[in-house]
N, C-alpha and C positions, 0 to 999 in steps of 0.2 A: 212266344209272342208277348210283347209288352205294350201296355198303354203308354203313349208317348208323353202326354201332358194333361194338366187339369186336375180335377178332384181325385181321379183314380190313377194319375200319372205314376209310372214306375211299376205298377202292379202287373203281375203275370196273368195271362189267359191260357187256358187249355187249348191246344191246337187239335184239329181233326186228326184222328189216328190213321186215316188213309191218305193216299196221295192223289185222290180224285178231286179233292177240294184244294183250290189254289188261293191261299190267303193273299190279300194285298200287302205288299212289302211295307216294312216300317218306314222306309225312306219315302215311298209314294204316299203313305198315309200322312206323314208329316207335311209334305208339300201340299197335299189336298187340304188339310186343315189350316195351313197358313193362308191359303187362298180364301177359305170359308170363314176365317176368324171374325171379320167384321159383321157377319150375318148369322152366326151360329147361336148366339145367346137367346134363349127363350123360344126356340123353334120346335116345330113338329118335324121329325126326321124319319124318313123311310129307308131302311136298309134292305134292299130287294136282292135276293139270292145271297143271303147273309152269311152262310158258312159258319164260321166261329162266332160271328157277331162283333168282330173287332172294330169295324167301321162305325157301327151304331153305338157301341160302348165308348169309343173315342169321342163321338158326338155328345153323348151324355156327360162324359168327363169334362168336356169343354163348355158345357152350359146349355145343351139342348134340353128343352122342357119335357119332351116325350119322344120315344123312339119305338117304331113298329119294325120288328124283324120278321122277314118272310123268307122261308126256304122250303123247297120241295121235299127235303130229306127229314124224316122224323128224328134220325140220329143227330143231324145238325141242329134241329130245334132243341133237342135235349141238351146238347153241348152249350148252346146259347143260354138256356135256362141255368145250367150249371155255372157258367161264367158269371152270369148276373148274380146268382146266389153267393158265389165265392166273394164277389166284390161288395155284397150287401146293398145292391141297388134296390130302392123301394119299388114294390110291385106296381104302384100307381104311375110310374114313369115309363113303363114298357108294356109292350104287347108282342108276343111271339106267335106267329101264324104259320101253320104247315100247309102251304099251297104252292102250286106252280106259279111262277111270276105272271104268266099270261092270264091265268084264272083270277089271281088276286087283283090285278089292275083292271080287269074287265067288269068288276062289280061297281055299283054306285057308292059314292062317299059323300057324307054331309060336311065333313071338315077336311080341307085339302092339306097336303104336306107343304112345308116351306122349302125343304130340301129332300130330294130323293136321290139315292145312290143305287145304281143298277150295275151289278158285276156278275153276269152269267158266265157259264163255261165258255171259253173262247170259241168253241165250235158250234155254239148255239145260234139259233135264228133270232136276232135282236129285233126284227122288224115289227112283230106284233106288239111288244111292249112299247117300243118307240111310237108307234101309231096310236096306241091308247093314250099315251101322254100328250101327243100332238093333236089329237082330235077331241079329247074330252076336256071339259072345263072344270071338272070337280076333283082332279088329281093333284094339281099344283096350285098353290096360292098365286095371286096375280104377280107378285114379285118373287115367286119361287124359282128354284133352279133344279134341273135334272142333270146328274153327272153320270156318264156311262164309261165304265172301264172296258177297254178292248185292246186287242193285240194290233200291232202296227199294220199288218197286212189286211185287217178287216176295216174297210172304209166306212165311216159313219157319214150320213148325209149332213149337209149344211143346214137343212131345214126339214122339219116334219110337221105337217099341219100348221098350227100357230106357234110352234117352237122354232127358234133360230139358235144355231150354235154360235156362241160369242167367244169361246176360247177352246183351243186344242193344246193340251199339255202333253209333251212327249218326254218319257223317261225310259231310256233304253228301248226295249221292244214293246213296252206297255204305254198306252195312251189313255188320257182322260178327255172326253168331249163334254163340254159344259153347255147346256141348253137353257134358255129362258124364253118366256112368252114374248112374242114380237108385238 
């Protein structure tokens, strides 16, 4: 896996050794960050179900100010730390948390994220996390965006609480649903 662009562009990341983690493809990451380009600089970014950390590291590479990586696997969190160390990312720009996504977003937060990327296993129940983002006001900034990666056969709602889907990107069998506050 390679960082596509920005400060760490072209640098290689270590991939998960097992096949249970499904990294977001390079082509889809490039498309995602082309869409996010006008709003990424200086943001607080949440990489939820982070796996190798490729999405969050790409965000840092392209100008995000701070990235929180969350994964339920201790091995994935160690891999993220290893990738950050390999790139020489300053520690004050990141936070790696070992939590289930549902538990992490269920806690109160003082500072909201500008961009949140949620990429759980395709067979997971997305509803708890979606409802936390849709019902709580402290997770996303007022002009923040939640992006959910999902398989085509898993339908995402057009609205959840005060969130409304404003874009659906289809790339093969993988879709990205973009939500913002209504």
